[in-house]
N, CA, C and O atoms as a Tripos MOL2 file, in Angstrom:
@<TRIPOS>MOLECULE
protein
  284   283    71     0     0
PROTEIN
NO_CHARGES

@<TRIPOS>ATOM
      1 N          23.8010   -4.2450   29.7050 N.3       1 MET1
      2 CA         23.2080   -3.2080   28.8750 C.3       1 MET1
      3 C          23.8010   -3.2810   27.4670 C.2       1 MET1
      4 O          25.0180   -3.3920   27.3120 O.2       1 MET1
      5 N          22.9710   -3.2210   26.4670 N.am      2 ARG2
      6 CA         23.4500   -3.3870   25.0870 C.3       2 ARG2
      7 C          24.0370   -2.0860   24.5560 C.2       2 ARG2
      8 O          25.2150   -1.8050   24.7780 O.2       2 ARG2
      9 N          23.2500   -1.3080   23.8740 N.am      3 GLY3
     10 CA         23.7160   -0.0220   23.3750 C.3       3 GLY3
     11 C          24.5760   -0.0960   22.1250 C.2       3 GLY3
     12 O          25.1700    0.9110   21.7400 O.2       3 GLY3
     13 N          24.6630   -1.2470   21.4820 N.am      4 ASP4
     14 CA         25.4810   -1.3370   20.2750 C.3       4 ASP4
     15 C          24.7170   -0.9220   19.0130 C.2       4 ASP4
     16 O          25.2850   -0.9000   17.9210 O.2       4 ASP4
     17 N          23.4330   -0.5940   19.1640 N.am      5 GLY5
     18 CA         22.6420   -0.0890   18.0450 C.3       5 GLY5
     19 C          22.1750   -1.1380   17.0590 C.2       5 GLY5
     20 O          21.7170   -0.7940   15.9700 O.2       5 GLY5
     21 N          22.2780   -2.3980   17.4080 N.am      6 ARG6
     22 CA         21.8530   -3.4410   16.4770 C.3       6 ARG6
     23 C          20.6990   -4.2390   17.0590 C.2       6 ARG6
     24 O          20.8100   -5.4500   17.2530 O.2       6 ARG6
     25 N          19.5980   -3.5660   17.3360 N.am      7 GLY7
     26 CA         18.4540   -4.2230   17.9510 C.3       7 GLY7
     27 C          17.5530   -4.9500   16.9810 C.2       7 GLY7
     28 O          16.6510   -5.6710   17.4080 O.2       7 GLY7
     29 N          17.7650   -4.7850   15.6980 N.am      8 GLY8
     30 CA         16.9620   -5.4950   14.7150 C.3       8 GLY8
     31 C          15.7270   -4.7370   14.2810 C.2       8 GLY8
     32 O          15.2210   -4.9760   13.1850 O.2       8 GLY8
     33 N          15.2290   -3.8380   15.0980 N.am      9 GLY9
     34 CA         14.0750   -3.0340   14.7250 C.3       9 GLY9
     35 C          12.8280   -3.8430   14.4920 C.2       9 GLY9
     36 O          12.8530   -5.0690   14.5990 O.2       9 GLY9
     37 N          11.7470   -3.1850   14.1780 N.am     10 GLY10
     38 CA         10.4850   -3.8620   13.9620 C.3      10 GLY10
     39 C           9.9610   -3.6740   12.5630 C.2      10 GLY10
     40 O           8.7660   -3.8510   12.3240 O.2      10 GLY10
     41 N          10.8190   -3.3200   11.6360 N.am     11 ARG11
     42 CA         10.3720   -3.0640   10.2710 C.3      11 ARG11
     43 C           9.9070   -4.3290    9.5940 C.2      11 ARG11
     44 O          10.5200   -5.3900    9.7130 O.2      11 ARG11
     45 N           8.8080   -4.1880    8.8810 N.am     12 GLN12
     46 CA          8.3090   -5.3060    8.0940 C.3      12 GLN12
     47 C           8.8990   -5.1900    6.6990 C.2      12 GLN12
     48 O           9.1340   -4.0810    6.2190 O.2      12 GLN12
     49 N           9.1420   -6.3080    6.0450 N.am     13 PRO13
     50 CA          9.6270   -6.2240    4.6670 C.3      13 PRO13
     51 C           8.5580   -5.5880    3.7890 C.2      13 PRO13
     52 O           7.3640   -5.6940    4.0710 O.2      13 PRO13
     53 N           8.9910   -4.9390    2.7390 N.am     14 SER14
     54 CA          8.0270   -4.2920    1.8530 C.3      14 SER14
     55 C           8.1380   -4.8880    0.4600 C.2      14 SER14
     56 O           9.0820   -5.6120    0.1450 O.2      14 SER14
     57 N           7.1660   -4.5710   -0.3540 N.am     15 TYR15
     58 CA          7.0710   -5.1090   -1.6950 C.3      15 TYR15
     59 C           7.0190   -3.9360   -2.6520 C.2      15 TYR15
     60 O           6.2090   -3.0280   -2.4680 O.2      15 TYR15
     61 N           7.8430   -3.9360   -3.6440 N.am     16 ALA16
     62 CA          7.8200   -2.8760   -4.6450 C.3      16 ALA16
     63 C           6.7570   -3.2100   -5.6810 C.2      16 ALA16
     64 O           6.6880   -4.3350   -6.1750 O.2      16 ALA16
     65 N           5.9430   -2.2390   -5.9990 N.am     17 ALA17
     66 CA          4.8790   -2.4410   -6.9770 C.3      17 ALA17
     67 C           5.4830   -2.7990   -8.3310 C.2      17 ALA17
     68 O           6.5230   -2.2550   -8.7020 O.2      17 ALA17
     69 N           4.8510   -3.7010   -9.0710 N.am     18 PRO18
     70 CA          5.4140   -4.1580  -10.3350 C.3      18 PRO18
     71 C           5.4360   -3.1010  -11.4250 C.2      18 PRO18
     72 O           6.2640   -3.1830  -12.3330 O.2      18 PRO18
     73 N           4.5590   -2.1160  -11.3660 N.am     19 ASP19
     74 CA          4.5500   -1.0930  -12.4010 C.3      19 ASP19
     75 C           5.6450   -0.0710  -12.0990 C.2      19 ASP19
     76 O           5.5700    0.6620  -11.1130 O.2      19 ASP19
     77 N           6.6580   -0.0330  -12.9550 N.am     20 GLY20
     78 CA          7.8470    0.7750  -12.7220 C.3      20 GLY20
     79 C           7.5680    2.2550  -12.5310 C.2      20 GLY20
     80 O           8.2990    2.9220  -11.7980 O.2      20 GLY20
     81 N           6.5360    2.7880  -13.1650 N.am     21 ALA21
     82 CA          6.2390    4.2060  -13.0410 C.3      21 ALA21
     83 C           5.8180    4.5680  -11.6260 C.2      21 ALA21
     84 O           6.1290    5.6570  -11.1450 O.2      21 ALA21
     85 N           5.1280    3.6830  -10.9690 N.am     22 ASN22
     86 CA          4.6630    3.9360   -9.6080 C.3      22 ASN22
     87 C           5.3090    2.9490   -8.6450 C.2      22 ASN22
     88 O           4.6120    2.2640   -7.8950 O.2      22 ASN22
     89 N           6.6170    2.8740   -8.6610 N.am     23 ALA23
     90 CA          7.3370    1.9040   -7.8290 C.3      23 ALA23
     91 C           7.3420    2.3780   -6.3790 C.2      23 ALA23
     92 O           8.3330    2.9230   -5.8950 O.2      23 ALA23
     93 N           6.2360    2.1650   -5.7060 N.am     24 VAL24
     94 CA          6.1040    2.5370   -4.3020 C.3      24 VAL24
     95 C           6.2200    1.2630   -3.4750 C.2      24 VAL24
     96 O           5.7710    0.1950   -3.8920 O.2      24 VAL24
     97 N           6.8190    1.3860   -2.3110 N.am     25 ALA25
     98 CA          6.9700    0.2140   -1.4450 C.3      25 ALA25
     99 C           5.6580   -0.0440   -0.7160 C.2      25 ALA25
    100 O           5.1870    0.8080    0.0370 O.2      25 ALA25
    101 N           5.0720   -1.2040   -0.9340 N.am     26 ILE26
    102 CA          3.8170   -1.5780   -0.2830 C.3      26 ILE26
    103 C           4.1490   -2.6110    0.7800 C.2      26 ILE26
    104 O           4.6480   -3.6900    0.4590 O.2      26 ILE26
    105 N           3.8800   -2.2960    2.0420 N.am     27 PRO27
    106 CA          4.1800   -3.2610    3.1040 C.3      27 PRO27
    107 C           3.4270   -4.5740    2.8930 C.2      27 PRO27
    108 O           2.3110   -4.5970    2.3740 O.2      27 PRO27
    109 N           4.0600   -5.6480    3.3030 N.am     28 VAL28
    110 CA          3.4730   -6.9790    3.1400 C.3      28 VAL28
    111 C           2.1010   -7.0510    3.8010 C.2      28 VAL28
    112 O           1.1870   -7.6820    3.2710 O.2      28 VAL28
    113 N           1.9590   -6.4100    4.9470 N.am     29 ALA29
    114 CA          0.6890   -6.4430    5.6780 C.3      29 ALA29
    115 C          -0.4460   -5.7970    4.8820 C.2      29 ALA29
    116 O          -1.6060   -6.1630    5.0720 O.2      29 ALA29
    117 N          -0.1430   -4.8550    4.0040 N.am     30 SER30
    118 CA         -1.1670   -4.1520    3.2220 C.3      30 SER30
    119 C          -1.3380   -4.7320    1.8250 C.2      30 SER30
    120 O          -2.3000   -4.4080    1.1280 O.2      30 SER30
    121 N          -0.4330   -5.5660    1.4270 N.am     31 ARG31
    122 CA         -0.4180   -6.0920    0.0620 C.3      31 ARG31
    123 C          -1.6940   -6.8430   -0.3050 C.2      31 ARG31
    124 O          -2.2090   -6.6710   -1.4090 O.2      31 ARG31
    125 N          -2.2090   -7.6680    0.5940 N.am     32 LYS32
    126 CA         -3.4160   -8.4540    0.3140 C.3      32 LYS32
    127 C          -4.6170   -7.5350    0.0810 C.2      32 LYS32
    128 O          -5.4310   -7.7880   -0.8070 O.2      32 LYS32
    129 N          -4.7260   -6.4730    0.8770 N.am     33 MET33
    130 CA         -5.8420   -5.5410    0.7030 C.3      33 MET33
    131 C          -5.7200   -4.8180   -0.6350 C.2      33 MET33
    132 O          -6.7170   -4.6370   -1.3340 O.2      33 MET33
    133 N          -4.5120   -4.4070   -0.9950 N.am     34 VAL34
    134 CA         -4.3020   -3.7230   -2.2710 C.3      34 VAL34
    135 C          -4.6760   -4.6460   -3.4300 C.2      34 VAL34
    136 O          -5.3180   -4.2090   -4.3850 O.2      34 VAL34
    137 N          -4.2830   -5.9100   -3.3540 N.am     35 GLN35
    138 CA         -4.6230   -6.8570   -4.4170 C.3      35 GLN35
    139 C          -6.1300   -7.0760   -4.5180 C.2      35 GLN35
    140 O          -6.6640   -7.2190   -5.6180 O.2      35 GLN35
    141 N          -6.8110   -7.1020   -3.3870 N.am     36 SER36
    142 CA         -8.2720   -7.2600   -3.4040 C.3      36 SER36
    143 C          -8.9330   -6.0610   -4.0670 C.2      36 SER36
    144 O          -9.8530   -6.2190   -4.8690 O.2      36 SER36
    145 N          -8.4660   -4.8660   -3.7330 N.am     37 LEU37
    146 CA         -9.0470   -3.6570   -4.3240 C.3      37 LEU37
    147 C          -8.6890   -3.5430   -5.8040 C.2      37 LEU37
    148 O          -9.4490   -2.9630   -6.5800 O.2      37 LEU37
    149 N          -7.5520   -4.0850   -6.2000 N.am     38 LYS38
    150 CA         -7.1370   -4.0520   -7.6040 C.3      38 LYS38
    151 C          -8.1310   -4.8130   -8.4770 C.2      38 LYS38
    152 O          -8.2980   -4.4800   -9.6500 O.2      38 LYS38
    153 N          -8.7900   -5.8250   -7.9250 N.am     39 ARG39
    154 CA         -9.8190   -6.5590   -8.6790 C.3      39 ARG39
    155 C         -10.9950   -5.6460   -9.0200 C.2      39 ARG39
    156 O         -11.5960   -5.7720  -10.0860 O.2      39 ARG39
    157 N         -11.3170   -4.7360   -8.1170 N.am     40 ILE40
    158 CA        -12.4200   -3.7940   -8.3330 C.3      40 ILE40
    159 C         -11.9580   -2.6330   -9.2020 C.2      40 ILE40
    160 O         -12.6850   -2.1650  -10.0780 O.2      40 ILE40
    161 N         -10.7410   -2.1790   -8.9450 N.am     41 LEU41
    162 CA        -10.2010   -0.9880   -9.5990 C.3      41 LEU41
    163 C          -9.1050   -1.3830  -10.5850 C.2      41 LEU41
    164 O          -7.9580   -0.9580  -10.4450 O.2      41 LEU41
    165 N          -9.4520   -2.1910  -11.5740 N.am     42 ALA42
    166 CA         -8.4590   -2.7540  -12.4960 C.3      42 ALA42
    167 C          -7.6850   -1.6880  -13.2640 C.2      42 ALA42
    168 O          -6.5500   -1.9290  -13.6770 O.2      42 ALA42
    169 N          -8.2800   -0.5160  -13.4620 N.am     43 ASP43
    170 CA         -7.6130    0.5300  -14.2350 C.3      43 ASP43
    171 C          -6.6520    1.3710  -13.3950 C.2      43 ASP43
    172 O          -6.0060    2.2730  -13.9270 O.2      43 ASP43
    173 N          -6.5470    1.0960  -12.1070 N.am     44 ARG44
    174 CA         -5.6670    1.8530  -11.2010 C.3      44 ARG44
    175 C          -4.4270    1.0350  -10.8680 C.2      44 ARG44
    176 O          -4.4790   -0.1930  -10.8060 O.2      44 ARG44
    177 N          -3.3170    1.7260  -10.6560 N.am     45 SER45
    178 CA         -2.0880    1.0220  -10.2860 C.3      45 SER45
    179 C          -2.1270    0.6510   -8.8060 C.2      45 SER45
    180 O          -2.8570    1.2570   -8.0220 O.2      45 SER45
    181 N          -1.3370   -0.3440   -8.4380 N.am     46 GLU46
    182 CA         -1.2630   -0.7430   -7.0320 C.3      46 GLU46
    183 C          -0.7190    0.3990   -6.1790 C.2      46 GLU46
    184 O          -1.1410    0.5880   -5.0380 O.2      46 GLU46
    185 N           0.2140    1.1550   -6.7380 N.am     47 GLY47
    186 CA          0.7610    2.3000   -6.0140 C.3      47 GLY47
    187 C          -0.2920    3.3560   -5.7270 C.2      47 GLY47
    188 O          -0.3320    3.9180   -4.6330 O.2      47 GLY47
    189 N          -1.1430    3.6250   -6.7050 N.am     48 GLU48
    190 CA         -2.2140    4.6030   -6.5310 C.3      48 GLU48
    191 C          -3.2350    4.1140   -5.5030 C.2      48 GLU48
    192 O          -3.7170    4.8900   -4.6780 O.2      48 GLU48
    193 N          -3.5550    2.8330   -5.5610 N.am     49 ILE49
    194 CA         -4.5020    2.2630   -4.5960 C.3      49 ILE49
    195 C          -3.9340    2.3600   -3.1920 C.2      49 ILE49
    196 O          -4.6390    2.7570   -2.2640 O.2      49 ILE49
    197 N          -2.6570    1.9980   -3.0240 N.am     50 TYR50
    198 CA         -2.0370    2.0410   -1.6980 C.3      50 TYR50
    199 C          -1.9600    3.4770   -1.1730 C.2      50 TYR50
    200 O          -2.2340    3.7220    0.0020 O.2      50 TYR50
    201 N          -1.5920    4.4170   -2.0310 N.am     51 ALA51
    202 CA         -1.5100    5.8180   -1.6060 C.3      51 ALA51
    203 C          -2.8760    6.3290   -1.1550 C.2      51 ALA51
    204 O          -2.9730    7.0520   -0.1630 O.2      51 ALA51
    205 N          -3.9260    5.9590   -1.8770 N.am     52 THR52
    206 CA         -5.2730    6.3800   -1.5000 C.3      52 THR52
    207 C          -5.6990    5.7210   -0.1960 C.2      52 THR52
    208 O          -6.3360    6.3600    0.6420 O.2      52 THR52
    209 N          -5.3560    4.4510   -0.0170 N.am     53 LEU53
    210 CA         -5.6470    3.7800    1.2580 C.3      53 LEU53
    211 C          -4.9880    4.5290    2.4150 C.2      53 LEU53
    212 O          -5.6120    4.7460    3.4540 O.2      53 LEU53
    213 N          -3.7410    4.9190    2.2340 N.am     54 CYS54
    214 CA         -3.0340    5.6640    3.2860 C.3      54 CYS54
    215 C          -3.7330    6.9880    3.5740 C.2      54 CYS54
    216 O          -3.8820    7.3750    4.7330 O.2      54 CYS54
    217 N          -4.1630    7.6820    2.5210 N.am     55 ASP55
    218 CA         -4.8770    8.9540    2.6960 C.3      55 ASP55
    219 C          -6.2010    8.7700    3.4180 C.2      55 ASP55
    220 O          -6.6760    9.6840    4.0930 O.2      55 ASP55
    221 N          -6.7990    7.5920    3.2800 N.am     56 CYS56
    222 CA         -8.1140    7.3100    3.8630 C.3      56 CYS56
    223 C          -8.0180    6.5390    5.1730 C.2      56 CYS56
    224 O          -9.0070    5.9570    5.6160 O.2      56 CYS56
    225 N          -6.8590    6.5240    5.7920 N.am     57 GLY57
    226 CA         -6.7140    5.8230    7.0650 C.3      57 GLY57
    227 C          -6.8760    4.3190    6.9250 C.2      57 GLY57
    228 O          -7.3420    3.6540    7.8500 O.2      57 GLY57
    229 N          -6.4910    3.7740    5.7620 N.am     58 MET58
    230 CA         -6.5700    2.3360    5.4570 C.3      58 MET58
    231 C          -8.0060    1.8030    5.4630 C.2      58 MET58
    232 O          -8.2210    0.6110    5.6780 O.2      58 MET58
    233 N          -8.9800    2.6740    5.2310 N.am     59 ASP59
    234 CA        -10.3840    2.2560    5.1290 C.3      59 ASP59
    235 C         -10.6730    1.9280    3.6610 C.2      59 ASP59
    236 O         -10.7310    2.8370    2.8330 O.2      59 ASP59
    237 N         -10.8550    0.6520    3.3270 N.am     60 PRO60
    238 CA        -11.0390    0.2890    1.9200 C.3      60 PRO60
    239 C         -12.3170    0.8440    1.2990 C.2      60 PRO60
    240 O         -12.3330    1.1480    0.1070 O.2      60 PRO60
    241 N         -13.3770    0.9820    2.0720 N.am     61 ASP61
    242 CA        -14.6310    1.5130    1.5260 C.3      61 ASP61
    243 C         -14.4570    2.9550    1.0600 C.2      61 ASP61
    244 O         -14.8840    3.3190   -0.0350 O.2      61 ASP61
    245 N         -13.8340    3.7610    1.8890 N.am     62 ILE62
    246 CA        -13.6110    5.1690    1.5390 C.3      62 ILE62
    247 C         -12.6370    5.2710    0.3670 C.2      62 ILE62
    248 O         -12.8260    6.0920   -0.5300 O.2      62 ILE62
    249 N         -11.5960    4.4380    0.3770 N.am     63 ALA63
    250 CA        -10.6030    4.4750   -0.6990 C.3      63 ALA63
    251 C         -11.2350    4.1250   -2.0450 C.2      63 ALA63
    252 O         -10.9830    4.8040   -3.0400 O.2      63 ALA63
    253 N         -12.0510    3.0760   -2.0830 N.am     64 VAL64
    254 CA        -12.7110    2.6860   -3.3340 C.3      64 VAL64
    255 C         -13.6440    3.7940   -3.8040 C.2      64 VAL64
    256 O         -13.6500    4.1450   -4.9830 O.2      64 VAL64
    257 N         -14.4250    4.3400   -2.8920 N.am     65 GLU65
    258 CA        -15.3390    5.4260   -3.2560 C.3      65 GLU65
    259 C         -14.5710    6.6070   -3.8440 C.2      65 GLU65
    260 O         -14.9810    7.1850   -4.8500 O.2      65 GLU65
    261 N         -13.4610    6.9570   -3.2120 N.am     66 ARG66
    262 CA        -12.6610    8.0890   -3.6810 C.3      66 ARG66
    263 C         -12.0670    7.8060   -5.0650 C.2      66 ARG66
    264 O         -12.0950    8.6720   -5.9400 O.2      66 ARG66
    265 N         -11.5370    6.6090   -5.2630 N.am     67 LEU67
    266 CA        -10.9240    6.2840   -6.5500 C.3      67 LEU67
    267 C         -11.9560    6.1550   -7.6640 C.2      67 LEU67
    268 O         -11.6870    6.5420   -8.8020 O.2      67 LEU67
    269 N         -13.1260    5.6200   -7.3530 N.am     68 ILE68
    270 CA        -14.1760    5.4990   -8.3690 C.3      68 ILE68
    271 C         -14.6940    6.8770   -8.7780 C.2      68 ILE68
    272 O         -15.0230    7.1000   -9.9430 O.2      68 ILE68
    273 N         -14.7660    7.7920   -7.8240 N.am     69 SER69
    274 CA        -15.3000    9.1220   -8.1280 C.3      69 SER69
    275 C         -14.3130    9.9810   -8.9190 C.2      69 SER69
    276 O         -14.7050   10.9980   -9.4910 O.2      69 SER69
    277 N         -13.0410    9.5860   -8.9570 N.am     70 GLN70
    278 CA        -12.0480   10.3060   -9.7570 C.3      70 GLN70
    279 C         -12.1300    9.8030  -11.1870 C.2      70 GLN70
    280 O         -11.7160    8.6820  -11.4820 O.2      70 GLN70
    281 N         -12.6540   10.6140  -12.0580 N.am     71 VAL71
    282 CA        -12.8040   10.1880  -13.4540 C.3      71 VAL71
    283 C         -11.7230   10.7350  -14.3070 C.2      71 VAL71
    284 O         -11.6950   10.4760  -15.5110 O.2      71 VAL71
@<TRIPOS>BOND
     1     1     2 1
     2     2     3 1
     3     3     4 2
     4     3     5 am
     5     5     6 1
     6     6     7 1
     7     7     8 2
     8     7     9 am
     9     9    10 1
    10    10    11 1
    11    11    12 2
    12    11    13 am
    13    13    14 1
    14    14    15 1
    15    15    16 2
    16    15    17 am
    17    17    18 1
    18    18    19 1
    19    19    20 2
    20    19    21 am
    21    21    22 1
    22    22    23 1
    23    23    24 2
    24    23    25 am
    25    25    26 1
    26    26    27 1
    27    27    28 2
    28    27    29 am
    29    29    30 1
    30    30    31 1
    31    31    32 2
    32    31    33 am
    33    33    34 1
    34    34    35 1
    35    35    36 2
    36    35    37 am
    37    37    38 1
    38    38    39 1
    39    39    40 2
    40    39    41 am
    41    41    42 1
    42    42    43 1
    43    43    44 2
    44    43    45 am
    45    45    46 1
    46    46    47 1
    47    47    48 2
    48    47    49 am
    49    49    50 1
    50    50    51 1
    51    51    52 2
    52    51    53 am
    53    53    54 1
    54    54    55 1
    55    55    56 2
    56    55    57 am
    57    57    58 1
    58    58    59 1
    59    59    60 2
    60    59    61 am
    61    61    62 1
    62    62    63 1
    63    63    64 2
    64    63    65 am
    65    65    66 1
    66    66    67 1
    67    67    68 2
    68    67    69 am
    69    69    70 1
    70    70    71 1
    71    71    72 2
    72    71    73 am
    73    73    74 1
    74    74    75 1
    75    75    76 2
    76    75    77 am
    77    77    78 1
    78    78    79 1
    79    79    80 2
    80    79    81 am
    81    81    82 1
    82    82    83 1
    83    83    84 2
    84    83    85 am
    85    85    86 1
    86    86    87 1
    87    87    88 2
    88    87    89 am
    89    89    90 1
    90    90    91 1
    91    91    92 2
    92    91    93 am
    93    93    94 1
    94    94    95 1
    95    95    96 2
    96    95    97 am
    97    97    98 1
    98    98    99 1
    99    99   100 2
   100    99   101 am
   101   101   102 1
   102   102   103 1
   103   103   104 2
   104   103   105 am
   105   105   106 1
   106   106   107 1
   107   107   108 2
   108   107   109 am
   109   109   110 1
   110   110   111 1
   111   111   112 2
   112   111   113 am
   113   113   114 1
   114   114   115 1
   115   115   116 2
   116   115   117 am
   117   117   118 1
   118   118   119 1
   119   119   120 2
   120   119   121 am
   121   121   122 1
   122   122   123 1
   123   123   124 2
   124   123   125 am
   125   125   126 1
   126   126   127 1
   127   127   128 2
   128   127   129 am
   129   129   130 1
   130   130   131 1
   131   131   132 2
   132   131   133 am
   133   133   134 1
   134   134   135 1
   135   135   136 2
   136   135   137 am
   137   137   138 1
   138   138   139 1
   139   139   140 2
   140   139   141 am
   141   141   142 1
   142   142   143 1
   143   143   144 2
   144   143   145 am
   145   145   146 1
   146   146   147 1
   147   147   148 2
   148   147   149 am
   149   149   150 1
   150   150   151 1
   151   151   152 2
   152   151   153 am
   153   153   154 1
   154   154   155 1
   155   155   156 2
   156   155   157 am
   157   157   158 1
   158   158   159 1
   159   159   160 2
   160   159   161 am
   161   161   162 1
   162   162   163 1
   163   163   164 2
   164   163   165 am
   165   165   166 1
   166   166   167 1
   167   167   168 2
   168   167   169 am
   169   169   170 1
   170   170   171 1
   171   171   172 2
   172   171   173 am
   173   173   174 1
   174   174   175 1
   175   175   176 2
   176   175   177 am
   177   177   178 1
   178   178   179 1
   179   179   180 2
   180   179   181 am
   181   181   182 1
   182   182   183 1
   183   183   184 2
   184   183   185 am
   185   185   186 1
   186   186   187 1
   187   187   188 2
   188   187   189 am
   189   189   190 1
   190   190   191 1
   191   191   192 2
   192   191   193 am
   193   193   194 1
   194   194   195 1
   195   195   196 2
   196   195   197 am
   197   197   198 1
   198   198   199 1
   199   199   200 2
   200   199   201 am
   201   201   202 1
   202   202   203 1
   203   203   204 2
   204   203   205 am
   205   205   206 1
   206   206   207 1
   207   207   208 2
   208   207   209 am
   209   209   210 1
   210   210   211 1
   211   211   212 2
   212   211   213 am
   213   213   214 1
   214   214   215 1
   215   215   216 2
   216   215   217 am
   217   217   218 1
   218   218   219 1
   219   219   220 2
   220   219   221 am
   221   221   222 1
   222   222   223 1
   223   223   224 2
   224   223   225 am
   225   225   226 1
   226   226   227 1
   227   227   228 2
   228   227   229 am
   229   229   230 1
   230   230   231 1
   231   231   232 2
   232   231   233 am
   233   233   234 1
   234   234   235 1
   235   235   236 2
   236   235   237 am
   237   237   238 1
   238   238   239 1
   239   239   240 2
   240   239   241 am
   241   241   242 1
   242   242   243 1
   243   243   244 2
   244   243   245 am
   245   245   246 1
   246   246   247 1
   247   247   248 2
   248   247   249 am
   249   249   250 1
   250   250   251 1
   251   251   252 2
   252   251   253 am
   253   253   254 1
   254   254   255 1
   255   255   256 2
   256   255   257 am
   257   257   258 1
   258   258   259 1
   259   259   260 2
   260   259   261 am
   261   261   262 1
   262   262   263 1
   263   263   264 2
   264   263   265 am
   265   265   266 1
   266   266   267 1
   267   267   268 2
   268   267   269 am
   269   269   270 1
   270   270   271 1
   271   271   272 2
   272   271   273 am
   273   273   274 1
   274   274   275 1
   275   275   276 2
   276   275   277 am
   277   277   278 1
   278   278   279 1
   279   279   280 2
   280   279   281 am
   281   281   282 1
   282   282   283 1
   283   283   284 2
@<TRIPOS>SUBSTRUCTURE
     1 MET1         2 RESIDUE 1 A MET
     2 ARG2         6 RESIDUE 1 A ARG
     3 GLY3        10 RESIDUE 1 A GLY
     4 ASP4        14 RESIDUE 1 A ASP
     5 GLY5        18 RESIDUE 1 A GLY
     6 ARG6        22 RESIDUE 1 A ARG
     7 GLY7        26 RESIDUE 1 A GLY
     8 GLY8        30 RESIDUE 1 A GLY
     9 GLY9        34 RESIDUE 1 A GLY
    10 GLY10       38 RESIDUE 1 A GLY
    11 ARG11       42 RESIDUE 1 A ARG
    12 GLN12       46 RESIDUE 1 A GLN
    13 PRO13       50 RESIDUE 1 A PRO
    14 SER14       54 RESIDUE 1 A SER
    15 TYR15       58 RESIDUE 1 A TYR
    16 ALA16       62 RESIDUE 1 A ALA
    17 ALA17       66 RESIDUE 1 A ALA
    18 PRO18       70 RESIDUE 1 A PRO
    19 ASP19       74 RESIDUE 1 A ASP
    20 GLY20       78 RESIDUE 1 A GLY
    21 ALA21       82 RESIDUE 1 A ALA
    22 ASN22       86 RESIDUE 1 A ASN
    23 ALA23       90 RESIDUE 1 A ALA
    24 VAL24       94 RESIDUE 1 A VAL
    25 ALA25       98 RESIDUE 1 A ALA
    26 ILE26      102 RESIDUE 1 A ILE
    27 PRO27      106 RESIDUE 1 A PRO
    28 VAL28      110 RESIDUE 1 A VAL
    29 ALA29      114 RESIDUE 1 A ALA
    30 SER30      118 RESIDUE 1 A SER
    31 ARG31      122 RESIDUE 1 A ARG
    32 LYS32      126 RESIDUE 1 A LYS
    33 MET33      130 RESIDUE 1 A MET
    34 VAL34      134 RESIDUE 1 A VAL
    35 GLN35      138 RESIDUE 1 A GLN
    36 SER36      142 RESIDUE 1 A SER
    37 LEU37      146 RESIDUE 1 A LEU
    38 LYS38      150 RESIDUE 1 A LYS
    39 ARG39      154 RESIDUE 1 A ARG
    40 ILE40      158 RESIDUE 1 A ILE
    41 LEU41      162 RESIDUE 1 A LEU
    42 ALA42      166 RESIDUE 1 A ALA
    43 ASP43      170 RESIDUE 1 A ASP
    44 ARG44      174 RESIDUE 1 A ARG
    45 SER45      178 RESIDUE 1 A SER
    46 GLU46      182 RESIDUE 1 A GLU
    47 GLY47      186 RESIDUE 1 A GLY
    48 GLU48      190 RESIDUE 1 A GLU
    49 ILE49      194 RESIDUE 1 A ILE
    50 TYR50      198 RESIDUE 1 A TYR
    51 ALA51      202 RESIDUE 1 A ALA
    52 THR52      206 RESIDUE 1 A THR
    53 LEU53      210 RESIDUE 1 A LEU
    54 CYS54      214 RESIDUE 1 A CYS
    55 ASP55      218 RESIDUE 1 A ASP
    56 CYS56      222 RESIDUE 1 A CYS
    57 GLY57      226 RESIDUE 1 A GLY
    58 MET58      230 RESIDUE 1 A MET
    59 ASP59      234 RESIDUE 1 A ASP
    60 PRO60      238 RESIDUE 1 A PRO
    61 ASP61      242 RESIDUE 1 A ASP
    62 ILE62      246 RESIDUE 1 A ILE
    63 ALA63      250 RESIDUE 1 A ALA
    64 VAL64      254 RESIDUE 1 A VAL
    65 GLU65      258 RESIDUE 1 A GLU
    66 ARG66      262 RESIDUE 1 A ARG
    67 LEU67      266 RESIDUE 1 A LEU
    68 ILE68      270 RESIDUE 1 A ILE
    69 SER69      274 RESIDUE 1 A SER
    70 GLN70      278 RESIDUE 1 A GLN
    71 VAL71      282 RESIDUE 1 A VAL
């Protein structure tokens, strides 16, 4: 039996957004989707796109619609 508390966990490495104002950690698994949406939403930060994706249950269609409708 182990019990030493060093199991390694299942955390994925994260990526800090390049824009210092919105330095949110974006998981590697979500990074590709955020970059794809950034092509459509060039005026939005990666942090804002990722936060909206999280609010929308990671549904890119809903996230894009929500961000486009915010003027």
